Every structure is written in structure tokens, then in C-alpha cells.
MARFIZA-476468 format. One line per field, with one value per residue (C-alpha): residue in one letter; z, x, y. Coordinates in nm, 3 decimals, decimal comma, always signed. Each point is the difference from the previous one (the first is absolute). Layout:
residuo	[A | ...]
z	[Z | ...]
x	[X | ...]
y	[Y | ...]
% end
This chain:
residuo	[M | H | T | P | M | P | S | N | S | L | I | R | A | G | V | V | L | L | L | A | F | L | L | L | P | V | A | A | A | Q | Q | R | Q | T | L | S | R | L | E | F | V | G | L | K | R | L | T | R | E | Q | V | L | A | M | S | G | L | K | I | G | Q | A | I | D | Q | G | I | L | D | A | A | A | G | D | L | L | K | S | G | L | F | R | K | L | S | Y | R | V | R | S | S | N | P | G | N | Q | A | T | V | T | F | E | L | E | E | S | A | I | S | L | P | V | V | F | E | N | F | V | W | F | S | D | D | E | I | V | A | A | I | R | K | D | V | P | Y | F | N | G | T | A | P | A | S | G | E | T | A | D | K | I | A | A | A | L | Q | R | L | L | T | S | K | N | I | A | G | Q | V | D | Y | L | P | Y | V | S | K | D | K | Q | E | L | L | Y | T | V | K | G | A | R | I | P | L | C | S | L | H | F | P | G | A | T | A | I | S | E | A | E | L | V | K | V | S | Q | P | L | F | K | M | D | Y | S | R | K | D | V | A | T | F | A | P | I | N | L | L | P | L | Y | R | H | I | G | H | L | R | A | E | F | Q | M | P | T | A | T | L | E | S | S | P | Q | C | A | G | G | V | N | V | N | I | P | V | D | E | G | Q | A | Y | R | W | A | K | S | I | W | D | G | N | D | K | L | G | I | E | E | L | G | P | A | L | G | M | N | P | G | D | V | A | D | G | I | K | I | D | I | G | L | K | N | V | A | K | T | Y | G | H | R | G | Y | L | T | P | A | I | K | E | S | I | E | Y | D | D | A | A | S | L | V | T | Y | K | F | N | I | T | E | G | P | R | Y | F | M | G | N | L | I | V | T | G | L | P | A | A | D | V | D | E | L | K | G | K | W | T | L | G | S | N | A | V | F | D | E | S | Y | V | D | T | F | R | Q | G | A | L | R | E | F | M | R | G | L | T | Q | R | S | R | T | G | A | R | V | N | V | E | I | Q | Q | R | P | D | A | Q | K | L | T | V | D | V | V | I | A | F | K]
z	[-0,010 | -0,098 | +0,204 | -0,150 | +0,222 | -0,003 | -0,303 | +0,185 | +0,172 | -0,376 | -0,103 | +0,309 | -0,035 | -0,384 | -0,072 | -0,073 | +0,284 | -0,024 | +0,329 | -0,009 | +0,330 | +0,008 | +0,246 | +0,041 | +0,081 | -0,084 | +0,353 | +0,094 | -0,164 | +0,304 | +0,243 | +0,153 | -0,048 | +0,200 | -0,209 | +0,034 | -0,264 | -0,223 | -0,327 | -0,232 | -0,378 | -0,232 | +0,222 | -0,128 | +0,158 | +0,321 | +0,259 | +0,141 | +0,356 | -0,160 | -0,222 | +0,317 | +0,203 | -0,276 | -0,004 | +0,346 | +0,013 | +0,295 | +0,052 | +0,189 | -0,044 | -0,133 | -0,375 | -0,225 | -0,339 | +0,103 | +0,191 | -0,272 | -0,235 | +0,226 | +0,016 | -0,352 | -0,052 | +0,258 | -0,223 | -0,300 | +0,135 | +0,097 | -0,367 | +0,014 | -0,187 | -0,383 | +0,049 | +0,301 | +0,069 | +0,248 | +0,076 | +0,326 | +0,067 | +0,267 | +0,228 | +0,278 | +0,263 | +0,170 | -0,287 | -0,080 | -0,325 | -0,197 | -0,175 | -0,319 | -0,160 | -0,302 | -0,092 | -0,276 | +0,121 | -0,205 | -0,255 | +0,088 | +0,334 | +0,018 | +0,216 | +0,272 | +0,031 | +0,307 | -0,181 | +0,293 | +0,321 | +0,146 | +0,362 | +0,011 | -0,104 | -0,234 | +0,282 | +0,186 | -0,317 | -0,081 | +0,357 | +0,030 | -0,322 | +0,117 | +0,285 | -0,235 | -0,307 | +0,137 | -0,370 | -0,105 | -0,151 | -0,168 | -0,302 | -0,026 | -0,279 | -0,165 | +0,083 | +0,294 | +0,372 | +0,048 | -0,133 | +0,214 | +0,312 | -0,048 | -0,025 | +0,347 | +0,166 | -0,121 | +0,117 | +0,343 | +0,022 | -0,076 | +0,232 | +0,279 | -0,063 | -0,028 | -0,342 | -0,220 | -0,352 | -0,178 | -0,158 | -0,354 | -0,263 | -0,373 | -0,256 | -0,136 | -0,367 | -0,107 | -0,298 | +0,138 | +0,297 | +0,165 | +0,366 | +0,263 | +0,132 | +0,360 | +0,088 | +0,297 | -0,153 | +0,172 | +0,160 | +0,001 | -0,046 | -0,139 | -0,121 | +0,239 | -0,168 | -0,287 | -0,018 | -0,272 | +0,168 | -0,258 | -0,223 | -0,083 | -0,371 | +0,017 | +0,341 | +0,248 | -0,029 | -0,374 | +0,069 | +0,258 | -0,252 | -0,254 | +0,257 | +0,126 | -0,120 | +0,278 | +0,252 | -0,117 | +0,075 | +0,279 | +0,018 | -0,205 | -0,066 | -0,338 | -0,121 | +0,134 | -0,166 | -0,325 | +0,023 | -0,003 | -0,322 | -0,209 | +0,143 | +0,135 | -0,219 | -0,303 | +0,205 | +0,019 | -0,366 | -0,116 | +0,149 | -0,109 | +0,301 | -0,213 | +0,293 | +0,281 | +0,198 | +0,328 | +0,234 | +0,201 | +0,221 | +0,386 | +0,219 | +0,364 | +0,249 | +0,068 | +0,347 | -0,002 | +0,024 | -0,330 | -0,197 | +0,214 | -0,122 | -0,301 | -0,096 | -0,101 | -0,336 | -0,114 | -0,368 | -0,054 | -0,314 | -0,180 | -0,242 | -0,201 | -0,217 | -0,274 | -0,345 | -0,330 | -0,361 | -0,160 | -0,313 | -0,161 | -0,188 | -0,269 | -0,102 | -0,270 | -0,122 | -0,398 | -0,116 | +0,200 | +0,048 | +0,312 | -0,171 | +0,064 | +0,317 | +0,183 | -0,041 | +0,093 | +0,298 | +0,104 | +0,215 | -0,059 | +0,159 | +0,346 | +0,047 | +0,364 | -0,053 | +0,024 | +0,041 | -0,095 | -0,274 | -0,128 | +0,030 | -0,208 | -0,262 | -0,026 | -0,068 | -0,286 | -0,132 | -0,033 | -0,145 | -0,259 | -0,099 | -0,027 | -0,241 | -0,226 | +0,020 | +0,247 | +0,262 | +0,208 | +0,103 | +0,303 | +0,192 | +0,272 | +0,208 | +0,198 | +0,204 | +0,095 | +0,262 | +0,056 | +0,357 | -0,023 | -0,250 | +0,102 | -0,356 | -0,164 | -0,335 | -0,139 | -0,220 | -0,188 | -0,204 | -0,240 | -0,185 | -0,234 | -0,150 | -0,317 | -0,182 | -0,028 | -0,285 | -0,012 | -0,021 | -0,017 | +0,153 | +0,152 | +0,149 | +0,192 | +0,133 | -0,259 | -0,287 | -0,341 | -0,105 | +0,302 | -0,023 | -0,338 | +0,111 | +0,276 | -0,223 | -0,237 | +0,259 | +0,082 | -0,205 | +0,098 | -0,320 | +0,006 | -0,018 | +0,103 | +0,309 | +0,297 | +0,228 | +0,358 | +0,023 | -0,284 | +0,233 | +0,255 | -0,242 | -0,160 | +0,325 | +0,110 | -0,341 | -0,259 | +0,236 | +0,255 | -0,278 | -0,144 | +0,349 | +0,073 | -0,353 | +0,100 | +0,359 | -0,191 | -0,245 | +0,271 | +0,105 | +0,353 | +0,021 | +0,187 | -0,002 | -0,199 | +0,153 | -0,214 | +0,053 | -0,221 | -0,026 | -0,154 | -0,126 | -0,110 | -0,189 | +0,070 | -0,290 | -0,252 | +0,150 | -0,038 | +0,239 | -0,009 | +0,154 | +0,143 | +0,105 | +0,162 | +0,074 | +0,305]
x	[-0,004 | +0,161 | -0,096 | +0,112 | +0,111 | -0,284 | +0,022 | +0,091 | +0,291 | +0,144 | -0,034 | +0,189 | +0,293 | +0,027 | +0,091 | -0,169 | -0,066 | -0,075 | -0,150 | -0,055 | -0,170 | -0,008 | -0,267 | -0,082 | -0,382 | -0,217 | -0,077 | +0,362 | -0,023 | -0,184 | +0,255 | +0,311 | +0,319 | +0,327 | +0,301 | +0,261 | +0,240 | +0,053 | +0,215 | +0,127 | +0,089 | +0,178 | +0,187 | +0,339 | +0,078 | -0,204 | +0,037 | -0,266 | +0,013 | -0,057 | -0,314 | -0,131 | +0,024 | -0,177 | -0,283 | -0,104 | -0,041 | +0,126 | +0,020 | -0,253 | -0,259 | -0,352 | -0,063 | -0,284 | -0,022 | -0,066 | +0,337 | +0,228 | -0,181 | +0,110 | +0,364 | +0,004 | -0,109 | +0,247 | +0,268 | -0,114 | -0,066 | +0,372 | +0,097 | +0,268 | -0,185 | -0,161 | -0,195 | -0,129 | -0,203 | -0,047 | -0,127 | -0,119 | +0,074 | -0,219 | +0,054 | -0,192 | -0,013 | +0,077 | -0,130 | +0,339 | +0,086 | +0,322 | -0,022 | +0,231 | +0,034 | +0,167 | +0,140 | +0,176 | +0,180 | -0,039 | +0,277 | +0,081 | +0,129 | +0,187 | +0,298 | -0,110 | +0,187 | -0,003 | +0,064 | +0,051 | -0,037 | +0,323 | -0,089 | +0,003 | +0,251 | -0,096 | -0,026 | -0,247 | -0,223 | +0,006 | -0,088 | -0,312 | -0,127 | +0,017 | -0,212 | -0,273 | +0,137 | +0,216 | +0,049 | +0,163 | +0,353 | +0,061 | -0,251 | -0,372 | -0,274 | -0,103 | -0,366 | -0,170 | -0,005 | +0,378 | +0,097 | -0,246 | +0,086 | +0,355 | -0,078 | -0,227 | +0,305 | +0,209 | -0,244 | +0,003 | +0,374 | -0,002 | -0,270 | +0,196 | +0,301 | -0,243 | +0,113 | -0,223 | -0,083 | -0,255 | +0,152 | -0,090 | +0,105 | -0,020 | +0,188 | +0,316 | +0,106 | +0,353 | +0,187 | +0,106 | -0,206 | -0,355 | -0,016 | -0,257 | +0,087 | -0,096 | +0,019 | -0,061 | -0,196 | +0,001 | +0,358 | +0,266 | +0,336 | +0,284 | +0,297 | +0,270 | +0,325 | +0,081 | +0,308 | +0,140 | +0,225 | +0,230 | +0,045 | +0,348 | +0,013 | -0,256 | +0,005 | -0,292 | -0,019 | -0,052 | -0,263 | -0,166 | -0,018 | -0,178 | -0,224 | -0,159 | -0,346 | -0,027 | +0,040 | -0,306 | -0,232 | -0,123 | +0,228 | -0,144 | +0,216 | -0,162 | +0,081 | +0,369 | +0,040 | -0,122 | +0,182 | +0,328 | +0,013 | -0,176 | +0,219 | +0,308 | +0,092 | +0,084 | +0,275 | +0,172 | -0,076 | +0,162 | +0,333 | -0,025 | -0,121 | -0,276 | -0,059 | -0,078 | -0,307 | -0,163 | -0,164 | -0,307 | -0,002 | -0,004 | -0,135 | +0,054 | -0,175 | +0,174 | +0,002 | +0,113 | -0,231 | +0,111 | -0,150 | -0,281 | -0,173 | +0,225 | +0,233 | +0,335 | +0,037 | +0,275 | -0,010 | +0,281 | +0,178 | +0,160 | +0,252 | +0,138 | +0,281 | +0,087 | -0,004 | +0,190 | -0,159 | +0,182 | -0,219 | -0,348 | -0,130 | -0,282 | -0,231 | -0,306 | +0,124 | -0,038 | -0,074 | +0,258 | +0,352 | +0,241 | +0,134 | -0,312 | -0,137 | +0,342 | +0,037 | -0,370 | +0,029 | +0,322 | +0,200 | +0,362 | +0,218 | +0,120 | -0,279 | -0,145 | -0,330 | -0,210 | -0,347 | -0,149 | +0,188 | -0,070 | -0,365 | +0,042 | +0,191 | -0,274 | -0,248 | +0,261 | -0,020 | -0,368 | +0,017 | +0,242 | -0,242 | -0,258 | +0,216 | -0,026 | -0,365 | +0,010 | -0,225 | -0,080 | +0,344 | +0,006 | +0,324 | +0,072 | +0,323 | +0,160 | +0,332 | +0,290 | +0,207 | +0,381 | +0,066 | +0,352 | +0,080 | -0,285 | -0,126 | -0,338 | -0,124 | -0,345 | -0,174 | -0,260 | -0,279 | -0,199 | -0,348 | +0,024 | -0,381 | -0,107 | +0,109 | -0,259 | -0,039 | -0,158 | -0,393 | -0,172 | +0,063 | -0,324 | -0,016 | -0,313 | -0,133 | +0,149 | -0,148 | +0,070 | +0,255 | +0,215 | -0,056 | +0,157 | +0,287 | +0,092 | -0,023 | +0,244 | +0,266 | -0,046 | +0,271 | -0,055 | -0,180 | -0,255 | +0,109 | +0,324 | +0,161 | -0,134 | +0,257 | -0,107 | +0,282 | -0,152 | -0,296 | +0,205 | +0,228 | -0,315 | -0,150 | +0,303 | +0,046 | -0,242 | -0,306 | +0,139 | +0,082 | -0,349 | -0,174 | +0,195 | -0,150 | -0,350 | +0,029 | +0,125 | -0,284 | -0,236 | -0,218 | +0,013 | +0,364 | -0,110 | +0,246 | -0,110 | -0,011 | +0,091 | +0,017 | +0,167 | -0,106 | +0,155 | -0,283 | +0,182 | -0,197 | +0,109 | -0,166 | +0,108 | +0,319 | -0,034 | -0,003 | -0,228 | +0,099 | -0,261 | +0,100 | -0,290 | -0,044 | -0,222]
y	[-0,002 | +0,315 | +0,325 | +0,343 | +0,299 | +0,266 | +0,223 | +0,323 | -0,179 | -0,081 | +0,387 | +0,111 | -0,271 | +0,083 | -0,351 | -0,347 | -0,169 | -0,383 | -0,177 | -0,374 | -0,124 | -0,365 | -0,141 | -0,366 | +0,014 | +0,292 | +0,040 | +0,050 | +0,340 | +0,141 | -0,162 | +0,170 | -0,215 | -0,013 | +0,126 | -0,258 | +0,077 | +0,320 | -0,020 | +0,270 | -0,087 | +0,224 | +0,218 | +0,159 | +0,327 | -0,045 | -0,267 | -0,218 | +0,182 | +0,350 | -0,116 | -0,177 | +0,310 | +0,196 | -0,252 | -0,004 | -0,369 | -0,217 | -0,346 | -0,145 | +0,257 | -0,073 | +0,080 | +0,039 | +0,107 | +0,382 | -0,004 | -0,143 | +0,254 | +0,289 | -0,148 | -0,020 | +0,354 | +0,141 | -0,170 | +0,142 | +0,357 | +0,018 | +0,002 | -0,262 | -0,236 | -0,026 | -0,305 | -0,220 | -0,311 | -0,230 | -0,358 | -0,169 | -0,365 | -0,149 | -0,302 | -0,188 | -0,063 | +0,332 | +0,188 | +0,101 | +0,230 | +0,048 | +0,325 | +0,073 | +0,329 | +0,012 | +0,329 | +0,204 | +0,296 | +0,339 | +0,033 | +0,372 | +0,089 | +0,334 | +0,083 | +0,242 | +0,329 | +0,244 | +0,338 | +0,234 | -0,192 | +0,152 | -0,023 | -0,380 | -0,274 | -0,251 | -0,272 | +0,225 | +0,056 | -0,384 | -0,085 | +0,272 | -0,165 | -0,373 | +0,080 | +0,050 | -0,191 | -0,323 | -0,109 | +0,327 | -0,077 | +0,344 | -0,055 | +0,055 | -0,059 | +0,337 | -0,094 | -0,135 | +0,074 | -0,058 | +0,330 | +0,181 | -0,189 | +0,089 | +0,374 | -0,036 | -0,164 | +0,279 | +0,274 | -0,140 | -0,015 | +0,396 | +0,068 | -0,180 | +0,226 | +0,309 | +0,064 | +0,199 | -0,121 | -0,242 | -0,340 | -0,049 | -0,242 | -0,049 | -0,215 | +0,166 | -0,126 | +0,105 | -0,110 | -0,340 | -0,076 | +0,011 | +0,081 | +0,073 | +0,353 | +0,106 | +0,368 | +0,217 | +0,288 | +0,330 | -0,042 | +0,283 | -0,195 | +0,287 | -0,140 | +0,130 | -0,172 | -0,211 | -0,243 | -0,216 | -0,280 | -0,113 | +0,300 | +0,103 | +0,021 | +0,288 | +0,191 | -0,032 | +0,372 | -0,024 | -0,243 | +0,172 | +0,348 | -0,179 | -0,174 | +0,333 | -0,025 | -0,298 | +0,269 | +0,169 | -0,283 | -0,230 | -0,314 | -0,313 | -0,291 | -0,051 | +0,344 | -0,013 | -0,334 | +0,108 | +0,329 | -0,141 | -0,213 | +0,281 | +0,294 | -0,129 | -0,316 | +0,217 | +0,159 | -0,340 | -0,083 | +0,320 | -0,113 | -0,352 | -0,168 | -0,201 | -0,243 | +0,247 | -0,094 | +0,187 | -0,233 | +0,062 | +0,294 | -0,044 | +0,284 | +0,067 | +0,259 | +0,324 | +0,099 | +0,357 | +0,299 | +0,158 | -0,273 | -0,126 | -0,298 | -0,041 | -0,280 | -0,066 | -0,214 | -0,209 | -0,106 | -0,263 | -0,003 | -0,290 | +0,209 | -0,277 | +0,090 | +0,239 | -0,148 | +0,135 | -0,073 | -0,318 | -0,008 | -0,024 | -0,308 | +0,049 | -0,247 | +0,042 | +0,325 | -0,078 | +0,350 | +0,201 | -0,085 | -0,005 | +0,342 | +0,174 | -0,189 | +0,064 | +0,368 | +0,033 | -0,193 | +0,202 | -0,221 | -0,102 | -0,255 | +0,120 | +0,230 | +0,013 | -0,210 | +0,300 | -0,131 | +0,332 | +0,056 | -0,360 | +0,097 | +0,320 | -0,243 | -0,236 | +0,285 | +0,137 | -0,356 | +0,010 | +0,350 | -0,119 | -0,289 | +0,264 | +0,198 | -0,290 | -0,056 | -0,277 | +0,163 | -0,312 | -0,162 | -0,218 | -0,013 | -0,257 | +0,013 | -0,249 | +0,069 | -0,207 | +0,075 | -0,049 | +0,061 | -0,098 | +0,278 | +0,223 | +0,009 | -0,042 | -0,112 | +0,095 | -0,221 | +0,157 | -0,196 | +0,190 | -0,057 | +0,285 | -0,036 | +0,125 | +0,330 | +0,282 | +0,257 | +0,329 | +0,028 | +0,342 | +0,301 | +0,146 | +0,358 | +0,121 | +0,307 | +0,245 | +0,171 | -0,186 | +0,245 | -0,015 | -0,398 | +0,021 | +0,217 | -0,248 | -0,294 | +0,167 | -0,018 | -0,348 | -0,184 | -0,359 | -0,135 | -0,258 | -0,356 | +0,091 | -0,191 | +0,162 | +0,178 | +0,087 | +0,237 | +0,220 | +0,061 | +0,159 | +0,174 | +0,154 | +0,107 | +0,185 | +0,159 | +0,052 | -0,041 | +0,232 | +0,263 | -0,034 | +0,057 | +0,295 | +0,161 | -0,109 | +0,175 | +0,319 | -0,014 | -0,064 | +0,326 | -0,098 | -0,107 | -0,316 | -0,284 | -0,294 | -0,349 | -0,314 | -0,376 | -0,245 | -0,361 | -0,297 | -0,276 | -0,299 | -0,270 | -0,365 | -0,139 | +0,258 | +0,072 | +0,376 | +0,285 | +0,288 | +0,295 | +0,249 | +0,370 | +0,145 | +0,361 | +0,098]
% end
């Protein structure tokens, strides 16, 4: 006999719950049985003891369908399980029952990050959470009651220390990871000092100087952690430290009255070694040779492996292709490090893509006479190989001169606004250029 959970429980759980309650005689459905054995099948991350505590069931207690349904509902509401079913095996004499829960844990369990709980150690935070969430292991499902229980435990921890602020949480997605981020909203936590253990190739004073924006905001571990790679790593790449890495920041409370309630922050840095350029290896470049790509990249053997210069060089390589009508080159790079010699070799694999030709020149927003005058200045003929650099040259030269004339002829003398768009057609392999006056 199959007995489903009430439909409203299924809606709250948000998952499919299959319940199998196997009874011997029909009359037994009205009787309670004694729970003699409890089994959990399908556990991976969670332990039997953790799930047993969550269910609220105890060996030796009297059970019936309602009690088991309630236990199953509690397990589902945690958000830790995607599917759940149970079955009951009865035995006589003694009206004993063995209950087996078959479980499928939720595939997604996000790492829990404590954004600005600077008043407590990690051990204190975990201990406070486990009073309400004994199974807490540093992760939590993004849905269900577990995330709310963690927030409630953290709120009580703040209250116990008379710390003002409201605990809030939300999933945080970055380029390479997903986290469940807990933050104390409304907390005033100024940044008192900033230190970079491990910094030698670049002075700590220089790193602090570039990090001044952090002193204008309240401390946030996420903001500090994301600031360093974006704003400080380029300093290291510029001097050839291509493998430099910043570690997660740590914060300690400042006790001086000059920075009351603030924190001192350490951002350890692993600078790695400085590299010089060995050579570049090109593959897939059928249309352009090394004699063009090398100068465009601008790196020579023995040069400091300046990551910023390399980035600019790759943009110049793409422009070189654009000059020849190849508008969609894809360049993938890989780096070989020779630590013994402090040299790097860059390998570039290029997918050049198709060649494009000039389509139509379209001018909008001007009288017909002015349109004809401007078109007369455009010298890239229809069906000629499209040259992206010509568009910039035209903008800086002929178009600027033409617009100066328009302004002089205007009765009001108002400046003219213009926008240039390139509209490539991947089927015709042509590019229409639209010059719109507004």
C-alpha cells in the first residue's frame, strides 16, 4: 500500500517524495508500532548520526504513518535531500518495525563564507552554528531551512555579544566558484591598516598606496579578496612575476581609540619569481607570418616578461588581422615556464576565421548633399578587403574635418554628435559601415 505525503508538504519541500508504507493487515494501519531498527540508504556526505538527529526519530519509540511522514518532511525541508522514500517492515510478535529511508542527497551544497564576522574566530562561529545545525560541515544547500537556521544561529551569536547588525545571506557566484555568503548588514567596520606579508619585489608601501580605495569602505572579505587580483596583480605581471598570487585576507580587531571598531587586514602574497621572455611559438597562422605577428606582439628574447605588454601585444595582433580583413581571429595562449632559467615561452594557437570585404557605406541624419559630400571622402571601395584600421583613420581624419565644417555652417554653432557602427554579415562575409549623425 503506497501512501503519499500531503500535497502541501510536497510544495514546501520542492522535491519529489515517494513514500512506501508496507503494512501486514489493513487493520494494522490504525496501530502504532515500536521502532526497533532505523536504516538510511544512499548517504554520501552526511553521516547516519547526523540524519538520525535531523529526523527526530529514536529507537524504541512508538511510530505510525503520521510520525514517519513528519520525520520525512523534516528531512526534506532541510534542503539537503533531492529525493526521499521510506519503507516499513513489520514483525510479530511485539509489533516491531524496521524503517528504511532511501535518500538522494542534493547535488549542490555551497561552501559557507562568513563575510565580515570579525568579532569571532572561525571555531566560535562553527560552534554557534552546530548548536542549531549539528550536521554543519562548512557547506549548506542554497534552498531549504538549513541556510535560515545558520542565519538564526549567527544572529543569536551577535546578540550574545551585544553587537548591532542584521545577519543576511545570499548565493555569491564568481568566475570559478559558487558560495553562500553570510554578512552582517549595518555593521560599521573601518579598515585601520593593511599589510602584505611576503611582499618584497614590490614594496608594501606601494601596494598600500594602490589599495587606498579599500580605506574608504567598511571591511568586506569578499571586496578585499577581489580587489587584490584586479588591482594589484597587474603590478606584479608588469615586472614579470607572472605567477604571483594573493591569499585570502585575514582581519583582526583594532583596539586603539583612533580606529574604534575597525580591523587590521593582512593579505599574504606569494610573489613567485620574475621571468624573462624566451620566445613565442605560433600555430594556425596560415594568412599572416611570423614576420608580421612577431613585431605586432612586440616581445623580444631577454625582455622582461611584462604581462601588461603581452596583453597589449595580443590586441595589436588582432588589429593586424583586422587590417587584412580577418575580423574574428581567436587566439589561445599557453605558457611554458623554465624556472631554472627564469624564462617563459608563449605558445599561441590561432583560429583566423574568414576574410571580410567592404559592403555598403550608410550615412544617416544628414541632408542628401552632405551625405554625398561625406561619401566622397570615403575611399575604401565596395568589395575591397575590409580594413578595420581604415575606419579609425577615417574617424580621426576626414570625418573630423567634415564635422568641423558642419559646425561652422550651422546657424547655432552647436556641436554635431556622430556614431560609427560596423555591421558584419557572416553569410555574405561583408561589413556595412553606418555613420549616424544625431
